[in-house]
C-alpha positions in Angstrom: 0.0 -0.1 0.1 1.2 3.6 -0.6 5.1 3.6 -0.9 6.1 1.9 2.8 9.2 -0.1 1.9 9.4 -1.3 5.4 6.2 -2.9 5.9 6.4 -6.8 4.2 3.0 -6.4 2.9 -0.2 -4.4 3.0 -2.5 -4.8 5.5 -5.1 -4.7 3.0 -4.0 -7.4 0.6 -6.4 -10.4 0.3 -8.6 -12.1 -2.2 -11.7 -10.3 -1.5 -12.6 -7.9 1.5 -13.6 -8.9 4.6 -17.3 -7.5 4.7 -19.8 -8.5 7.0 -23.0 -6.6 7.8 -23.1 -4.2 10.9 -25.3 -7.0 12.9 -22.0 -9.1 13.8 -22.2 -10.2 17.3 -20.3 -8.1 19.9 -19.9 -8.0 23.6 -21.1 -5.4 26.0 -17.7 -3.9 25.9 -17.4 -3.8 22.1 -15.6 -0.3 21.4 -17.7 1.9 19.2 -16.6 3.2 15.9 -14.0 5.9 16.9 -15.5 9.4 16.0 -13.7 10.9 13.1 -12.2 14.5 13.9 -14.3 17.6 12.8 -12.2 20.1 14.8 -12.9 22.6 15.8 -16.3 21.6 17.2 -19.3 24.0 16.7 -20.2 25.6 20.1 -22.6 23.3 21.8 -26.5 23.9 22.6 -27.2 24.9 25.9 -27.7 22.1 28.7 -29.9 21.5 31.5 -29.2 22.8 34.9 -31.2 23.2 37.8 -33.8 25.9 38.0 -36.9 25.5 40.5 -38.6 28.2 38.5 -38.1 26.3 34.8 -39.2 23.1 36.2 -42.3 24.9 37.4 -43.2 26.8 34.3 -42.4 23.8 31.9 -45.1 21.7 34.2 -47.4 24.4 34.0 -47.3 25.0 30.1 -47.6 20.9 29.6 -50.3 20.6 31.9 -52.4 23.6 30.6 -51.3 24.4 27.1 -54.2 25.9 25.1 -53.6 25.0 21.4 -56.0 28.3 20.6 -54.5 30.7 22.5 -50.8 29.9 22.7 -49.5 30.4 26.1 -51.0 33.1 27.6 -54.0 31.4 29.1 -51.7 30.0 31.6 -48.9 32.7 31.7 -50.7 35.9 31.2 -52.0 36.8 34.7 -48.9 35.8 36.4 -46.9 39.1 35.9 -43.7 37.2 34.9 -40.3 38.8 34.9 -38.5 36.1 33.1 -34.5 36.0 32.8 -33.2 34.7 29.8 -31.4 32.0 31.4 -34.9 30.8 32.8 -36.3 31.0 29.3 -33.5 29.0 28.2 -33.7 26.3 30.7 -37.7 26.2 30.3 -37.2 25.7 26.4 -34.8 22.7 27.5 -37.3 21.0 29.6 -40.0 21.4 26.6 -37.5 20.0 23.8 -39.8 17.0 23.3 -42.8 19.3 23.1 -42.0 21.3 20.3 -45.3 23.2 19.7 -45.9 24.4 23.6 -42.0 25.4 23.3 -42.4 27.5 20.2 -45.9 29.1 21.8 -43.9 30.0 24.9 -41.0 31.5 23.1 -43.1 33.3 21.0 -45.1 34.7 23.9 -42.2 35.3 25.8 -40.7 37.3 22.9 -43.7 39.4 22.0 -45.2 40.1 25.8 -42.0 40.0 28.1 -40.2 41.6 25.2 -36.8 39.8 26.1 -34.0 40.7 24.0 -33.3 38.3 21.0 -31.0 35.4 22.4 -29.1 33.3 20.1 -29.3 30.0 22.6 -33.0 30.2 22.5 -33.5 30.5 18.9 -31.1 27.7 18.3 -32.7 25.4 20.8 -35.9 25.7 18.9 -34.5 25.2 15.6 -33.0 22.0 17.0 -36.4 21.1 18.7 -38.6 21.8 15.6 -36.1 19.8 13.3 -36.4 16.8 15.6 -40.0 16.5 14.9 -39.3 17.6 10.9 -41.1 20.8 11.4 -38.5 22.1 9.1 -40.8 25.3 7.5 -41.2 26.7 11.2 -37.6 26.0 11.8 -36.8 28.2 8.7 -39.0 30.7 9.8 -37.2 31.0 13.0 -34.0 31.5 11.1 -35.4 34.3 8.9 -36.6 35.8 12.2 -33.2 35.8 13.6 -32.3 37.7 10.5 -35.0 40.3 10.3 -34.1 41.2 14.3 -30.4 41.8 13.7 -29.2 38.7 15.2 -27.9 37.0 12.2 -28.0 32.9 12.5 -24.7 31.2 13.3 -22.7 28.2 11.9 -24.3 26.2 15.4 -27.8 27.4 14.1 -27.2 25.8 10.4 -25.4 22.7 12.4 -28.5 22.1 14.3 -31.2 22.6 11.1 -28.4 20.1 8.9 -28.2 17.6 11.3 -31.8 17.1 11.8 -32.4 17.2 8.0 -30.0 14.6 7.3 -31.6 12.6 10.6 -34.8 12.9 8.5 -33.4 11.5 5.4 -33.6 14.8 3.5 -30.0 15.0 2.7 -30.3 17.5 -0.5 -32.2 20.0 1.7 -29.3 19.6 4.1 -26.7 20.6 1.7 -29.1 23.2 0.2 -29.0 24.3 3.7 -25.1 24.4 4.2 -24.9 26.2 0.8 -27.5 28.7 1.7 -25.8 29.4 5.0 -23.2 31.6 3.3 -26.0 34.2 2.6 -26.7 34.8 6.5 -23.2 34.6 8.0 -21.8 36.6 5.4 -18.7 34.7 4.8 -17.7 31.5 2.7 -18.3 28.3 4.8 -14.6 26.9 5.9 -13.3 23.8 5.6 -13.8 22.6 8.9 -17.6 23.6 8.7 -17.8 21.5 5.2 -15.9 18.6 6.9 -18.4 18.6 9.7 -21.3 18.4 6.8 -19.3 15.2 5.6 -19.0 13.7 9.2 -23.0 14.2 9.6 -23.9 12.5 6.2 -21.4 9.5 7.1 -22.8 9.2 11.1 -26.2 8.9 9.6 -24.9 6.3 7.0 -25.3 8.7 3.7 -21.7 8.0 2.5 -22.2 8.2 -1.0 -23.6 11.6 -1.0 -20.5 12.4 1.7 -18.2 10.9 -1.1 -20.0 12.8 -4.2 -19.5 16.2 -2.4 -16.0 15.3 -1.2 -15.1 14.9 -4.9 -17.1 17.8 -6.3 -16.0 20.2 -4.1 -12.2 19.4 -4.0 -11.1 22.5 -5.8 -13.1 24.5 -3.0 -12.3 22.5 0.2 -9.0 20.8 -0.4 -8.9 17.4 1.3 -7.2 17.3 4.5 -6.3 14.3 6.7 -9.5 14.9 8.6 -11.8 14.9 5.6 -10.4 11.8 4.2 -10.7 10.0 7.6 -14.5 11.4 7.8 -15.1 9.4 4.7 -13.2 6.7 5.1 -15.1 6.3 9.0 -18.4 6.5 6.9 -17.4 3.6 4.5 -16.5 1.6 7.4 -19.5 2.3 9.4 -21.8 0.7 6.4 -19.2 -2.2 5.7 -17.4 -1.2 2.3 -14.1 -1.6 3.6 -13.1 -2.2 0.0 -13.8 1.4 -0.7 -12.3 2.6 2.6 -9.1 1.0 1.5 -9.0 2.8 -1.8 -9.7 6.1 -0.2 -6.9 5.6 2.2 -4.8 4.3 -0.7 -5.4 7.4 -2.5 -4.8 9.8 0.9 -1.2 8.1 1.0 -0.7 8.6 -2.7 -1.3 12.3 -2.4 1.3 12.7 0.6 -1.3 13.1 3.3 0.1 11.5 6.2 -2.8 9.4 8.0 -3.3 10.2 12.0 -3.9 8.1 15.0 -7.5 8.4 14.5 -7.3 7.3 10.5 -5.5 4.2 11.9 -7.8 3.4 14.4 -10.7 3.8 12.1 -9.3 1.5 9.8 -8.5 -1.0 12.6 -12.4 -0.8 13.6 -13.2 -1.5 10.3 -11.3 -4.5 9.7 -12.2 -6.0 13.2 -15.7 -5.2 13.1 -16.4 -6.6 9.8 -14.5 -9.7 10.0 -15.7 -13.1 9.9 -14.4 -15.5 12.7 -14.5 -18.6 11.1 -13.4 -20.2 9.0 -9.8 -20.1 10.7 -8.3 -19.4 7.3 -10.2 -16.3 7.2 -9.8 -14.9 10.5 -5.9 -15.6 10.2 -5.8 -13.3 7.5 -7.4 -10.6 9.6 -5.1 -11.0 12.1 -2.3 -10.6 9.7 -3.9 -7.4 8.3 -4.3 -6.2 12.2 -0.5 -7.0 12.2 0.6 -5.2 9.3 -1.6 -2.3 10.1 0.2 -1.8 13.8 3.9 -2.1 12.0 2.6 0.5 9.1 1.6 2.9 12.0 4.7 2.4 13.7 6.8 3.0 10.5 4.9 6.3 10.1 5.8 7.3 13.7 1.9 6.8 14.7 2.0 5.3 18.2 -1.0 2.9 19.0 -3.1 4.0 21.6 -5.6 2.5 24.1 -8.3 2.9 21.5 -6.1 0.7 19.1 -5.6 -2.0 21.5 -8.8 -2.0 22.5 -10.1 -2.4 19.4 -8.0 -5.6 18.7 -8.7 -7.0 22.1 -12.1 -7.0 21.7 -11.8 -9.2 18.5 -9.4 -11.7 19.8 -11.8 -11.8 23.2 -14.7 -12.5 20.7 -13.1 -15.1 18.8 -11.8 -17.0 21.8 -8.1 -16.7 21.2 -6.3 -16.1 24.4 -2.8 -16.3 23.0 -3.6 -13.9 20.8 -5.3 -11.6 23.2 -2.3 -11.9 25.9 0.1 -11.2 23.3 -1.8 -7.7 22.4 -2.0 -7.1 26.0 1.8 -7.5 26.7 2.4 -5.6 23.5 0.3 -2.8 24.8 2.3 -2.8 28.5 5.6 -2.7 26.0 4.1 0.4 24.8 3.6 1.9 28.1 -0.1 1.9 28.0 -2.0 0.9 31.2 -4.9 -1.4 30.2 -8.4 0.1 31.7 -11.1 -2.1 33.2 -12.7 -2.6 30.0 -9.7 -3.8 28.5 -8.9 -6.2 31.6 -12.5 -7.4 31.4 -11.9 -8.4 27.6 -8.8 -10.5 28.5 -10.6 -12.1 31.6 -13.7 -13.0 29.6 -11.5 -14.8 26.6 -9.7 -16.6 29.4 -12.7 -17.5 31.6 -14.3 -19.1 28.3 -11.2 -21.0 27.2 -11.0 -22.6 30.6 -7.8 -21.1 31.7 -9.0 -19.6 34.9 -5.8 -19.6 36.9 -4.6 -16.9 34.3 -7.7 -15.2 34.7 -7.6 -15.2 38.5 -4.0 -13.7 38.2 -5.0 -11.0 35.8 -7.9 -10.2 38.4 -5.4 -10.0 41.2 -3.3 -7.7 38.8 -6.0 -5.3 38.2 -6.4 -5.2 42.0 -2.7 -4.1 42.7 -2.7 -1.7 39.5 -5.8 0.4 41.1 -8.3 -0.9 38.4 -11.5 -2.1 40.2 -13.1 -4.7 38.6 -16.6 -4.2 37.4 -19.9 -6.8 38.0 -19.3 -7.9 34.5 -15.7 -8.9 35.2 -16.8 -11.0 38.1 -19.8 -12.4 36.3 -17.2 -13.9 33.7 -16.0 -16.0 36.6 -19.4 -17.0 37.8 -20.4 -18.4 34.4 -17.1 -20.2 34.0 -17.1 -22.1 37.3 -20.8 -22.4 37.2 -20.3 -24.4 34.0 -17.8 -26.6 36.0 -21.0 -27.1 38.6 -18.1 -25.1 41.1 -20.4 -22.3 42.2 -18.2 -22.0 45.8 -15.0 -21.4 43.7 -16.9 -18.6 41.7 -17.9 -17.1 44.7 -14.2 -17.2 46.4 -12.9 -15.5 43.4 -15.0 -12.4 44.1 
């Protein structure tokens, strides 16, 4: 692959791509897809905070909302003086009742004369998008602009994410293109990468690839954009396309990051068949080659890298491979966490190597890693299979 001369063979060379549907079995500790970078992240929407007044208002509105008279019926006689933060917190509590939230926002804007607040508008755009009220969401965006409060990239990110989630991908792309009119500048490369990321996370990878190629002259692809689309192909099980894009990235002289490699490792491991053994052995070879390539390019495997591989080897009931990878991780100066220990313990217990599993449990305690309930259940299950429940209790 690429021009790496020190790597004996490409981690991707195999008679056919190792593809499997996303329904492959996994343990409770299966690592999730490593999230591709979309740096810098958009400013996040406000989050719930304690507010007794917001609690009371939201309950009152939900219990006594009059659809014919908006929010006036329960609130107009209360003589409220509503701080902006209370408005925000009330809207958060009404996020699953978008009609009531919109009526309350409109009432507070028109009757209390609260100054326009971007957090309130963005929360409502997100809430309305959640229930596919996109015309109302666009009306709010236009209202922001009329009131001298230009919508921000965060506003459009909320709208675009909801459009993509609803399957309205072309409308999402148009919203991205319309953003320039409101924010009065062209979108940045980071914002375009965020659009690709959103499409890929909702499995609209072909459209993401189409945009990636069509807009190269405007948004020159970098490692983040490549990683996002590689992640998308891996997510839908098209590792062959991920491989081609990775090779293109190398050919263009773009160095992969640790996140890129973790996405590839996850693609190999999640889509791997455990049987027959010849197929699994090829997967092991591809994993090993990818680790070699990482080191050749001075990219150090991290906790995520090892966790992905340990999960695969544990699922495959390969204790030697699992212990070997655990030792390699230690050699790299990485301390196993409780999830990683549990993966190895589970593998050892399932293969009847209980003495080694108990030794690993003792090591966890010595290293200050507190076992989880799932860790202990591995021993209960193993000893229970031998009709030796007392030994399982003694280990705990």
